[in-house]
C-alpha positions in Angstrom: -46.7 67.5 155.6 -47.4 64.0 154.4 -43.8 63.7 153.1 -42.3 65.1 156.1 -43.9 62.6 158.1 -42.7 60.0 155.8 -39.2 61.1 156.0 -38.5 61.7 159.8 -34.7 61.5 158.9 -35.0 64.6 156.7 -35.3 68.2 157.7 -37.8 70.2 155.3 -37.4 74.2 155.2 -40.7 76.0 154.2 -41.4 79.8 154.3 -44.0 82.0 153.6 -42.9 84.5 150.8 -43.0 88.2 151.8 -45.9 89.4 149.7 -46.0 93.4 148.9 -47.8 95.7 150.5 -50.0 95.9 147.3 -51.1 92.3 148.1 -52.2 93.3 151.5 -53.7 96.4 150.4 -56.1 94.2 148.1 -57.1 91.9 150.9 -57.8 94.8 153.2 -59.9 96.5 150.5 -61.7 93.0 150.0 -62.0 92.7 153.6 -60.3 89.3 153.6 -57.1 90.1 155.6 -58.4 88.3 158.7 -59.4 85.3 156.6 -55.8 85.1 154.9 -53.9 85.5 158.2 -56.3 82.9 160.1 -55.5 80.3 157.2 -51.7 81.2 157.7 -52.1 80.4 161.3 -53.9 77.2 160.6 -51.1 76.1 158.4 -48.4 77.1 160.8 -50.2 75.1 163.6 -50.1 71.9 161.3 -46.5 72.4 160.2 -45.2 73.0 163.7 -46.6 69.5 164.6 -43.6 67.9 162.5 -40.4 68.2 164.4 -38.4 68.0 160.9 -40.1 70.9 159.6 -38.4 74.4 159.9 -40.9 76.9 159.0 -40.1 80.6 158.3 -42.1 83.8 157.5 -41.1 87.2 156.2 -44.6 88.8 156.0 -43.6 90.9 159.0 -40.2 92.1 157.3 -41.8 95.4 156.4 -38.7 96.7 155.1 -39.1 94.3 152.2 -43.0 94.2 151.9 -43.6 97.8 152.1 -40.8 98.7 149.4 -42.5 98.3 146.1 -39.3 98.6 144.3 -38.5 95.0 145.6 -41.7 93.7 143.4 -42.7 92.8 139.8 -46.1 92.8 140.7 -47.9 92.2 144.0 -46.4 89.0 144.9 -43.4 88.4 143.1 -40.1 90.0 144.3 -36.8 90.6 142.7 -34.1 88.0 142.8 -32.1 90.1 145.4 -34.9 89.2 147.9 -34.3 85.5 147.3 -30.8 86.2 148.6 -31.8 88.2 151.5 -34.3 85.4 152.3 -31.9 82.6 152.1 -29.2 84.8 154.1 -32.1 85.3 157.0 -32.8 81.4 156.9 -29.2 80.6 157.4 -29.1 82.8 160.5 -32.4 81.5 161.9 -34.2 84.8 161.2 -38.1 84.2 160.8 -38.3 81.1 162.3 -41.5 80.1 163.6 -41.9 77.8 166.6 -44.8 76.9 169.2 -43.2 79.8 171.4 -43.3 82.6 168.9 -45.8 82.0 166.1 -48.9 83.4 168.2 -46.9 86.7 168.9 -45.8 86.7 165.2 -49.8 86.3 164.0 -50.7 89.0 166.1 -48.1 91.6 165.0 -48.7 90.5 161.3 -52.5 91.1 161.7 -52.1 94.6 163.7 -49.8 95.8 161.2 -51.7 94.8 158.1 -55.1 95.8 159.4 -53.8 99.4 160.4 -51.6 100.2 157.8 -52.3 103.4 155.8 -52.8 101.8 152.4 -53.9 105.2 151.1 -50.3 106.6 151.3 -49.4 104.1 148.4 -52.9 104.8 146.6 -53.3 101.0 147.0 -57.2 101.5 148.2 -59.3 104.4 147.6 -60.5 106.3 150.8 
């Protein structure tokens, strides 16, 4: 954010990578999903203070995050997802704003806290 503040003439684009359901399953099993989402919310609130930062998130794109074929491991997705993310950014999809970020956080928290992780054998019952 310091760089963005030093260069108000520049628009900075940031995004939260869409981690796989396996990643979220580990957080669920560890009991740290709320801590992760709270940290994300704090980061969002800080970045939204800079008018020259455009912030996107794709954690709520369940078609990406729940398809394990999109991932090499729990966090690294295939190059085709990079292409999809760039196309969504170009269309303004996933843009977080003061008006929508709290709803986004609530949607994300509800989804990942209530997901049936046992379906993928990500966590044990």
